VOVEX-515627 format. One line per 5 residues: their letters; for each residue x, y, z of C-alpha. Coordinates in steps of 0.25 Angstrom, whole numbers, plus 5000, padded with zeros to 4 digits. Example, Ala and Ser with C-alpha at 12.3 -4.5 7.8 and 13.67 -1.06 7.14 Angstrom:
<atoms>
as> 5049 4982 5031  5055 4996 5029
</atoms>
This chain:
<atoms>
mvsiv> 5344 5991 5712  5329 5991 5713  5321 6000 5704  5307 6005 5707  5298 5999 5697
ppedk> 5283 6001 5701  5277 5987 5705  5264 5982 5698  5254 5992 5703  5246 5984 5713
lmsqv> 5239 5997 5718  5233 5999 5704  5231 5985 5700  5219 5983 5710  5208 5992 5715
leprt> 5213 5997 5728  5204 5996 5740  5205 6006 5751  5213 6003 5763  5210 6007 5777
yrree> 5222 6012 5785  5223 6015 5800  5230 6029 5802  5238 6025 5814  5244 6013 5807
cavfr> 5248 6021 5794  5258 6031 5790  5248 6041 5785  5251 6054 5778  5242 6066 5774
ktnea> 5250 6079 5775  5263 6080 5769  5269 6086 5782  5265 6074 5791  5275 6063 5795
yggls> 5272 6055 5782  5268 6066 5773  5280 6064 5764  5274 6052 5759  5263 6061 5752
nmapg> 5265 6064 5738  5262 6079 5742  5274 6079 5751  5284 6090 5748  5299 6087 5749
fpvri> 5299 6076 5740  5301 6082 5726  5305 6073 5714  5312 6075 5701  5308 6068 5688
ngvfi> 5314 6070 5674  5321 6082 5680  5308 6088 5685  5307 6092 5699  5293 6089 5706
ltvea> 5290 6094 5720  5281 6082 5724  5277 6068 5721  5263 6072 5720  5266 6082 5709
lyqac> 5274 6071 5701  5262 6061 5702  5252 6072 5697  5261 6075 5686  5261 6060 5682
rfphm> 5246 6061 5678  5249 6070 5666  5261 6064 5658  5254 6069 5645  5253 6083 5651
pevqr> 5267 6089 5654  5261 6103 5656  5252 6097 5667  5263 6090 5674  5271 6103 5674
lildq> 5259 6110 5680  5258 6100 5691  5273 6099 5694  5274 6115 5695  5265 6115 5707
hspmt> 5271 6119 5721  5263 6109 5729  5259 6094 5726  5244 6097 5729  5244 6108 5718
akmvg> 5252 6099 5709  5240 6089 5711  5229 6100 5709  5235 6106 5696  5235 6093 5689
kpyrd> 5220 6090 5693  5214 6097 5682  5221 6089 5672  5218 6075 5678  5208 6072 5667
nsrpd> 5220 6071 5658  5229 6062 5667  5236 6051 5660  5225 6041 5657  5231 6030 5665
wdrvr> 5233 6038 5677  5224 6030 5687  5232 6017 5683  5246 6023 5684  5245 6033 5695
vrimr> 5249 6023 5706  5261 6019 5698  5265 6034 5696  5263 6037 5711  5271 6025 5715
wclrl> 5282 6030 5705  5281 6044 5712  5283 6039 5726  5295 6031 5722  5301 6044 5715
kllmh> 5298 6051 5728  5306 6040 5736  5318 6040 5726  5319 6055 5726  5318 6056 5742
sltfr> 5324 6042 5745  5327 6046 5759  5316 6055 5764  5304 6047 5757  5310 6033 5760
dllls> 5311 6036 5775  5297 6042 5775  5291 6030 5769  5299 6020 5778  5295 6029 5790
tgdrp> 5280 6024 5788  5285 6010 5793  5275 5999 5790  5263 6007 5791  5253 6010 5779
iveds> 5256 6023 5772  5243 6031 5770  5240 6044 5764  5229 6051 5772  5221 6057 5760
rkddf> 5209 6067 5761  5202 6061 5749  5211 6051 5741  5209 6037 5745  5217 6032 5733
wgalr> 5231 6037 5736  5228 6039 5751  5217 6035 5761  5206 6043 5767  5203 6046 5782
vdskt> 5191 6038 5787  5194 6043 5801  5205 6047 5809  5211 6033 5810  5208 6027 5797
lvgrn> 5211 6029 5782  5205 6022 5770  5210 6023 5756  5218 6016 5745  5231 6023 5749
vlgrl> 5238 6021 5736  5249 6031 5739  5252 6025 5753  5252 6011 5747  5263 6016 5737
lmelr> 5271 6022 5748  5270 6009 5756  5274 6001 5743  5286 6010 5742  5290 6009 5757
eeirn> 5290 5994 5755  5299 5994 5744  5309 6003 5752  5308 5993 5763  5311 5981 5754
gaelr> 5324 5988 5751  5321 5992 5736  5332 6002 5732  5323 6011 5725  5332 6019 5716
ilepp> 5326 6018 5702  5312 6022 5699  5305 6017 5686  5293 6025 5680  5280 6019 5682
aissf> 5276 6009 5671  5266 6018 5664  5266 6026 5651  5269 6041 5649  5276 6043 5662
llfgq> 5280 6057 5659  5284 6070 5665  5284 6082 5656  5284 6073 5644  5296 6065 5648
aigsl> 5296 6051 5653  5299 6048 5667  5309 6036 5667  5317 6028 5677  5323 6036 5689
dfrtd> 5336 6031 5695  5340 6036 5708  5352 6027 5711  5361 6039 5709  5351 6051 5711
kgihh> 5345 6049 5724  5335 6060 5723  5340 6067 5736  5345 6079 5728  5331 6083 5724
semmd> 5324 6080 5736  5333 6086 5746  5335 6099 5739  5320 6100 5735  5313 6095 5748
kdrvv> 5309 6109 5752  5299 6104 5763  5309 6094 5770  5313 6099 5784  5327 6096 5789
pkgss> 5326 6086 5800  5329 6091 5814  5343 6091 5816  5347 6089 5802  5358 6097 5796
kplfp> 5356 6092 5782  5353 6104 5772  5340 6104 5765  5346 6108 5752  5360 6103 5748
efipe> 5361 6114 5737  5356 6128 5735  5349 6125 5722  5346 6111 5717  5350 6109 5702
skgen> 5338 6111 5693  5336 6101 5682  5324 6098 5674  5313 6107 5668  5304 6107 5681
sfltk> 5315 6108 5691  5311 6118 5702  5323 6127 5699  5324 6129 5684  5332 6138 5675
pqldg> 5347 6142 5675  5348 6151 5687  5345 6139 5697  5351 6128 5689  5360 6122 5700
sqrfh> 5373 6128 5696  5384 6130 5705  5382 6144 5709  5368 6141 5714  5372 6130 5723
llrga> 5374 6139 5735  5374 6127 5745  5383 6118 5737  5394 6114 5747  5386 6119 5759
qpype> 5385 6108 5770  5378 6107 5784  5386 6112 5796  5396 6101 5802  5389 6101 5816
ykdsg> 5375 6103 5820  5368 6104 5834  5353 6103 5837  5347 6117 5838  5335 6112 5847
lpwlg> 5326 6119 5837  5316 6111 5828  5317 6121 5817  5332 6122 5817  5337 6108 5820
kipsh> 5352 6107 5820  5361 6119 5818  5376 6120 5817  5383 6117 5830  5389 6131 5831
wnvkr> 5376 6138 5829  5368 6143 5841  5353 6145 5844  5348 6156 5853  5335 6163 5856
aksif> 5331 6175 5848  5331 6184 5860  5346 6182 5861  5348 6187 5847  5337 6198 5845
qrldi> 5332 6209 5853  5318 6214 5851  5316 6229 5845  5304 6238 5846  5309 6251 5841
rsktg> 5298 6260 5835  5298 6270 5823  5297 6285 5828  5293 6290 5814  5287 6279 5806
keell> 5295 6283 5794  5305 6271 5793  5304 6261 5782  5292 6252 5783  5296 6237 5784
tvssa> 5288 6224 5783  5290 6210 5785  5290 6201 5772  5290 6186 5774  5298 6185 5761
rgivp> 5309 6196 5763  5308 6199 5778  5308 6214 5782  5307 6223 5770  5302 6237 5768
rktan> 5287 6237 5767  5287 6245 5753  5294 6233 5747  5284 6222 5752  5271 6218 5747
vtmfk> 5263 6223 5760  5249 6227 5759  5246 6230 5774  5241 6244 5776  5252 6254 5781
aesyl> 5251 6261 5794  5249 6276 5794  5261 6278 5803  5273 6269 5807  5276 6277 5819
gyklc> 5279 6267 5831  5281 6255 5822  5293 6246 5825  5307 6248 5818  5317 6238 5813
wpgdl> 5332 6240 5808  5340 6231 5799  5344 6218 5806  5332 6218 5814  5323 6205 5814
vinsl> 5308 6209 5811  5297 6199 5814  5283 6201 5810  5277 6194 5823  5264 6189 5816
wawag> 5271 6183 5803  5285 6178 5808  5281 6164 5806  5278 6168 5791  5292 6174 5789
glgvs> 5288 6188 5794  5302 6192 5799  5316 6196 5795  5328 6204 5798  5326 6218 5793
khhgi> 5335 6225 5783  5328 6238 5785  5325 6249 5795  5311 6252 5796  5297 6251 5802
issay> 5290 6238 5805  5277 6234 5811  5275 6235 5826  5271 6221 5826  5284 6216 5821
gvyri> 5296 6211 5830  5309 6217 5828  5322 6210 5834  5336 6215 5833  5348 6206 5834
redap> 5356 6208 5847  5370 6214 5846  5376 6202 5852  5368 6191 5844  5377 6184 5834
mipaf> 5366 6185 5823  5366 6193 5810  5353 6199 5805  5353 6192 5791  5354 6178 5798
vhevt> 5343 6182 5807  5334 6185 5795  5337 6172 5788  5335 6163 5801  5322 6170 5805
rsssf> 5316 6169 5791  5320 6155 5789  5310 6144 5788  5317 6137 5799  5315 6148 5809
nwelk> 5301 6150 5804  5297 6138 5813  5302 6145 5825  5294 6157 5821  5281 6149 5819
vrskg> 5282 6142 5832  5284 6155 5840  5273 6163 5833  5260 6161 5841  5246 6164 5837
vwisr> 5232 6158 5834  5233 6158 5819  5245 6157 5810  5242 6172 5805  5242 6176 5819
lqltd> 5255 6170 5824  5264 6180 5831  5279 6179 5835  5281 6187 5848  5294 6193 5852
isfld> 5296 6183 5863  5293 6172 5854  5304 6176 5844  5314 6180 5853  5313 6166 5860
apihi> 5315 6159 5846  5329 6152 5844  5338 6156 5833  5350 6149 5829  5363 6157 5827
ppvde> 5375 6154 5818  5388 6161 5819  5388 6175 5813  5397 6171 5802  5388 6160 5798
qdaiv> 5376 6168 5799  5382 6178 5789  5386 6166 5780  5372 6161 5780  5366 6175 5777
rflew> 5375 6177 5765  5372 6163 5759  5357 6165 5761  5357 6179 5755  5365 6174 5743
angrl> 5357 6161 5741  5344 6169 5743  5348 6179 5732  5350 6168 5722  5337 6162 5725
erair> 5329 6175 5725  5335 6178 5711  5330 6165 5706  5317 6167 5712  5316 6181 5706
akrkv> 5320 6176 5692  5308 6166 5693  5299 6177 5697  5303 6185 5685  5299 6173 5676
ialln> 5286 6171 5683  5283 6186 5681  5286 6185 5666  5278 6172 5665  5266 6179 5672
eqkqa> 5267 6191 5663  5266 6181 5651  5254 6174 5658  5247 6187 5660  5249 6191 5645
iihra> 5243 6178 5641  5231 6180 5650  5229 6194 5646  5229 6192 5631  5219 6181 5632
vtrgl> 5209 6187 5641  5209 6201 5634  5210 6196 5619  5206 6182 5619  5212 6171 5610
dpfvp> 5209 6177 5596  5220 6187 5592  5212 6192 5581  5199 6195 5589  5193 6209 5586
lkpsg> 5195 6218 5598  5188 6230 5604  5192 6240 5615  5190 6236 5629  5188 6250 5634
iswlg> 5199 6248 5644  5212 6255 5641  5221 6244 5648  5214 6233 5641  5213 6237 5627
dipqh> 5205 6229 5616  5198 6216 5619  5191 6206 5610  5179 6212 5603  5169 6201 5608
wempl> 5173 6201 5622  5165 6208 5633  5170 6216 5645  5160 6216 5656  5161 6220 5670
fgrll> 5166 6208 5679  5153 6210 5688  5145 6205 5676  5152 6192 5676  5151 6190 5691
kgieq> 5140 6183 5699  5146 6189 5712  5159 6191 5720  5161 6184 5733  5171 6188 5744
gwspv> 5178 6178 5753  5178 6177 5768  5189 6179 5779  5192 6166 5787  5201 6164 5799
saege> 5213 6156 5794  5218 6144 5802  5229 6134 5800  5228 6119 5798  5223 6109 5788
issdq> 5209 6111 5783  5199 6100 5787  5187 6096 5779  5178 6105 5786  5186 6117 5784
wtvla> 5187 6128 5774  5199 6135 5768  5200 6150 5764  5205 6154 5751  5218 6162 5753
lssvr> 5221 6174 5745  5234 6168 5740  5226 6157 5734  5221 6166 5723  5232 6167 5713
rgtfn> 5235 6166 5698  5221 6162 5694  5220 6149 5701  5216 6146 5716  5226 6139 5724
ptaik> 5220 6130 5734  5233 6128 5741  5233 6142 5746  5220 6141 5755  5220 6143 5769
pisrs> 5213 6136 5781  5202 6143 5788  5196 6141 5802  5196 6127 5806  5181 6127 5810
atips> 5173 6117 5804  5163 6128 5801  5163 6131 5786  5165 6147 5786  5156 6156 5778
gieir> 5163 6161 5765  5164 6159 5750  5168 6145 5746  5177 6144 5733  5175 6133 5723
dgdvl> 5182 6129 5710  5180 6139 5699  5178 6151 5708  5185 6164 5704  5192 6171 5715
ltrsn> 5198 6185 5716  5207 6191 5727  5200 6204 5731  5211 6209 5741  5225 6205 5744
trdrv> 5235 6208 5755  5246 6200 5747  5243 6194 5734  5237 6201 5721  5223 6207 5723
gdvci> 5213 6202 5712  5220 6188 5710  5209 6179 5704  5208 6164 5703  5199 6152 5700
vrnsr> 5197 6142 5710  5202 6128 5706  5204 6115 5715  5198 6121 5727  5199 6109 5736
nktil> 5196 6115 5749  5184 6122 5755  5188 6136 5753  5182 6150 5755  5187 6163 5751
cdliy> 5195 6173 5760  5189 6187 5760  5200 6193 5750  5195 6184 5738  5183 6186 5729
rlqiw> 5175 6174 5722  5170 6179 5709  5157 6173 5705  5157 6174 5690  5146 6170 5679
ddnid> 5155 6159 5673  5146 6159 5660  5151 6172 5657  5166 6171 5661  5175 6159 5663
peflv> 5182 6160 5676  5196 6157 5671  5194 6168 5660  5190 6177 5671  5202 6174 5680
yqlls> 5212 6175 5668  5206 6189 5665  5207 6194 5680  5221 6189 5680  5225 6196 5667
rvgra> 5230 6210 5666  5215 6214 5663  5210 6209 5676  5222 6213 5684  5221 6227 5679
qieqd> 5206 6228 5684  5209 6221 5697  5221 6230 5700  5214 6243 5696  5203 6240 5707
argss> 5212 6234 5717  5223 6244 5718  5222 6252 5731  5208 6247 5734  5212 6245 5749
gtmpk> 5225 6252 5752  5236 6243 5750  5227 6231 5749  5220 6230 5736  5206 6225 5735
isqrh> 5196 6222 5725  5181 6224 5727  5169 6217 5721  5166 6230 5714  5179 6230 5708
iktwr> 5178 6216 5702  5164 6219 5696  5170 6231 5688  5181 6223 5681  5180 6221 5666
illps> 5181 6207 5661  5184 6203 5647  5174 6193 5642  5174 6184 5630  5165 6172 5628
tdeqr> 5166 6161 5639  5171 6152 5628  5182 6162 5624  5185 6164 5639  5188 6149 5640
sivrq> 5196 6148 5628  5205 6160 5633  5206 6153 5647  5211 6140 5640  5221 6148 5631
idtdc> 5226 6156 5643  5228 6143 5651  5236 6136 5640  5245 6149 5637  5248 6151 5652
apvci> 5250 6137 5656  5265 6137 5653  5267 6150 5659  5260 6146 5672  5268 6133 5673
aiarl> 5281 6141 5672  5276 6151 5682  5272 6139 5692  5286 6133 5690  5293 6146 5693
ereid> 5285 6148 5705  5288 6135 5710  5303 6137 5708  5302 6150 5716  5295 6143 5728
llrey> 5305 6132 5728  5316 6142 5728  5310 6149 5740  5308 6136 5747  5323 6133 5744
rtrlv> 5327 6146 5750  5319 6144 5762  5325 6131 5765  5339 6136 5761  5338 6147 5772
advvt> 5333 6137 5782  5345 6128 5780  5355 6138 5780  5351 6147 5792  5349 6135 5801
gkldv> 5362 6129 5798  5358 6117 5790  5368 6121 5779  5382 6128 5781  5383 6139 5771
reaaa> 5395 6146 5776  5404 6141 5765  5393 6144 5754  5392 6158 5760  5407 6160 5759
klpve> 5407 6156 5744  5396 6166 5740  5400 6174 5728  5404 6189 5731  5394 6200 5728
eqaeg> 5399 6202 5714  5398 6187 5710  5384 6187 5716  5379 6199 5707  5385 6191 5695
aeeei> 5377 6179 5699  5364 6188 5701  5366 6192 5686  5368 6178 5682  5355 6174 5689
tdead> 5348 6186 5682  5352 6181 5669  5348 6167 5671  5334 6172 5677  5332 6179 5664
emmed> 5335 6167 5656  5325 6159 5666  5314 6169 5663  5316 6168 5648  5316 6152 5649
ersea> 5303 6152 5658  5296 6162 5649  5300 6154 5636  5295 6141 5643  5282 6147 5647
vg> 5279 6152 5633  5284 6139 5626
</atoms>
């Protein structure tokens, strides 16, 4: 048995000279979706588990190793959704990295790569060996230490330490080393959340359980019948496991797929998105299953319906729709329960579903009814057409210039292939998915309730600090505003206009798809401005022209405010941090130019996010433009701002940051859990409706209605316990 003990660190015992690589002679990776993208630390689908802590990517683990003495920073890093965000949130703390970081970082990276191999011994090993004898090179934009930089289209130059570590690991595999034991690097204070990371023995635990269940981005190879997830919910152990608390603890009643197996025989479907299907299933064109309907309302008085990408066809009154209503719906299309309704412009984005309602829909929607002789049940049609697998077909068949103008015509849809199981199997699939989805939805709903309570707690912390300061015994005076009450006697309360140099409004670019090149700009999307911090990952590419457009460029430290919104909350405010790309504002966002010698930008943002700020924003935004609220520059200048001295403002900001940190960490963890549950549900539906798993036996064993109701009560009780645990943890 050969254990992995890192060899003498040759890479750090010498000053590395840059090497020159010829691209055509190398196994090069840059993007994670490329042929060798899985070699990147940023690659999804290679989670690891250390000391019971589930970690999404090797990059997040590597970044957390910078701060063994700062477990709160480690937790902040590991709670991020993406590896790039995990890297960026640790950036402000890098001055406090472990003092020997530059000397030990290569040893830590070598250890991280070996852990990745041990936990994904088949996938990662095969990927490494597929590079043959070629040099492995990371094609980096700006890092010539871990990767190599482009000199021209054929040449890369850099020290390429990551590539050389991967080649070192590849050589060990070829030499027949049985890599089953991983020793920690020979460094001091190798800790995660204050606990030492010791030796890992994979001779009995091969790591496949973790990787296969949590590899949310791996695609089933064409023709494979192997299910993506052997169990419905993986067991959750450890304080940072992605599924926490008792209602999803891996107990018997939640292992819905336990015992489910692939079908005994498969055949090739001939479809790239479907692969192999059970041998007794059929594939037919949609035109043999559906007939197109075009029946119009003669009164315009029926229930008004809309398409929700999350829920399918729902009454408009239950959906968050801000588009203007028509004066009359006379002559609009009608649909009935069981009809498939497709928003032709948004089919590729989930804008379709089988209706459970009779009502009016847009004349631009397509309505399709199942033929009487077609062996399909509406609920199964709903699951199939909204599945992530069939979405490939919808995207291919939707045509247009830009992605926002892709259209699925009647002819294109009716020519699409759809697989057809026997009716009794369709019914079993539907019953199973309805029950499984109910379980997942209740778990998600419980987590949302916890998030709402934590946000209330955070809001209370902020409101108290920005309206009363930090001294509980400070003399007070009336504010003159009924909903505000008293404020500290020495604070001023000027109009916001006095604190502003000016207000700039953004610009409306034309969006386009594709990667941003060095001579292009990006547009700041509305969804980027959330929760007080600009999210640089939410920016959208604009025109690919090399000409830089006219508009407002944002910079770190800018205060942004959403002036109007068709989807998110109007008046959201943030400070720009880590804006790595050339970015301009869209026309629905203001940049506030403040006199920063009078007011600290972070204090301003906290105040506008508090109940004081929100009360003024919502008072001016309500009903400004029909169903689409809007804030004008005139409104902004009339808001009252509570103004202590700048030194006191900074003290308040520091205290808010300290008090809110555990709450924010708890919220981020819960949001990540919700995202993972949703992703799991998406993959579960795809596996079941395409026949990768036979759930007939599982469906037959589902509890009767009375038992299901009892189970729901159990979940409710456990959700209440979970909320109390999360709140206690955040407060503590």
